[in-house]
C-alpha positions in Angstrom: -6.6 -24.3 8.2 -7.8 -21.9 11.2 -8.0 -18.0 10.6 -5.3 -17.5 13.1 -3.2 -20.3 11.0 -4.0 -18.5 7.6 -3.0 -14.8 9.5 0.0 -16.3 10.0 0.8 -17.7 6.6 -0.2 -14.5 5.1 2.4 -12.6 7.5 5.3 -14.9 5.9 4.3 -14.1 2.7 4.5 -10.7 3.3 7.7 -10.7 5.0 9.2 -12.9 2.1 8.6 -9.9 -0.3 9.4 -7.4 2.3 12.9 -9.1 2.5 13.4 -9.5 -1.5 12.6 -6.0 -1.8 15.1 -5.1 0.7 17.8 -7.2 -1.0 17.4 -6.3 -4.7 16.6 -2.5 -4.4 13.0 -2.7 -4.9 12.5 -5.5 -7.4 10.7 -8.9 -6.5 10.0 -11.8 -8.4 7.0 -14.4 -8.5 3.6 -13.0 -8.9 4.6 -9.5 -8.3 7.2 -9.4 -11.2 7.3 -6.1 -13.0 5.3 -4.2 -10.5 6.2 -1.2 -9.1 6.2 -1.9 -5.3 6.7 0.2 -2.4 7.1 -0.8 1.6 4.7 1.6 3.3 6.0 1.6 7.2 3.0 3.1 9.5 3.0 3.3 13.3 0.6 0.9 14.7 -2.7 2.7 15.5 -3.1 0.1 18.6 0.1 -1.0 19.2 2.4 2.1 18.7 4.9 -0.4 16.9 6.2 0.3 13.4 4.2 -2.0 10.7 5.6 -2.4 7.1 3.4 -3.4 4.1 4.3 -4.0 0.5 2.0 -2.1 -1.6 1.4 -1.4 -5.4 2.9 2.3 -6.1 1.5 4.4 -8.7 2.6 7.9 -9.7 0.2 10.6 -10.7 1.1 14.2 -11.5 4.7 13.7 -10.2 3.0 12.9 -6.8 3.5 8.6 -5.3 0.1 7.2 -4.6 -0.9 4.0 -2.9 -4.9 2.7 -2.9 -6.3 1.6 0.2 -8.8 -1.1 -1.1 -7.7 -4.1 0.6 -8.3 -5.4 -2.6 -11.7 -4.6 -2.9 -12.5 -5.6 0.5 -15.4 -3.4 1.9 -13.1 -2.4 4.4 -10.1 -0.3 4.8 -6.8 -2.2 5.4 -5.5 -2.2 8.6 -2.2 0.4 7.5 -5.1 2.8 6.7 -6.4 3.0 10.0 -2.8 3.6 11.1 -2.2 6.5 9.3 -5.2 8.0 10.0 -4.2 8.2 13.4 -0.3 9.1 12.8 0.0 10.4 9.2 3.6 10.0 9.1 5.2 7.5 7.3 8.3 5.8 5.9 8.1 4.9 2.3 10.7 2.5 0.6 10.7 2.8 -3.4 13.2 1.2 -5.3 16.8 2.5 -3.8 15.5 5.3 -2.1 13.8 5.7 1.5 11.9 9.0 2.6 9.6 10.0 5.3 6.3 11.5 4.4 3.0 12.9 5.5 0.0 10.7 4.0 -3.0 12.1 3.4 -6.7 11.0 2.0 -7.8 13.5 -1.0 -11.5 14.5 -0.7 -13.5 12.7 -2.7 -13.8 14.4 -5.9 -10.0 14.2 -6.2 -9.8 10.4 -5.1 -12.6 9.9 -8.2 -10.0 11.7 -10.4 -7.2 9.7 -8.7 -8.9 6.5 -9.3 -9.7 7.1 -13.3 -6.0 7.7 -13.5 -5.4 4.6 -11.8 -7.7 2.6 -13.8 -6.6 3.9 -16.8 -2.7 3.3 -16.3 -3.7 -0.2 -14.5 -7.0 -1.3 -16.1 -6.5 -5.2 -15.1 -8.1 -5.8 -11.5 -8.9 -2.3 -10.9 -12.4 -1.9 -9.4 -14.1 0.7 -7.5 -14.8 -0.5 -4.5 -15.9 1.2 -1.1 -12.9 2.3 -0.4 -11.5 3.1 -3.7 -8.5 6.0 -3.7 -7.8 6.7 -0.1 -4.4 7.5 0.2 -1.8 10.1 -1.2 1.8 10.3 -0.2 
């Protein structure tokens, strides 16, 4: 399968999660059943178009938080670059939708947040080169 075909399949997979999330007030089944997810809509840095991604959602100190780790990849996910250009985002969490201003915590706070995330979600939680890079 070509890279382009793999990307198209990934987008279809993501859209299925987005559709299921919206149809069930934030609940999804399959491999994400029981997980707390959100939908993060950013503005494309190059296109200016809305881009929605399903992401794992954590709450620390009463604040919603997502991790920009691209599943441990050495580079940031595309949505991270989008929020660096335009920090205004829309978050769908459960049955609530709100606008927020995304921010990247300073290194010391990032490390503290990552430690808390690792304590809450120890399975598969690895401190990659990108680590905890977004709080909203």
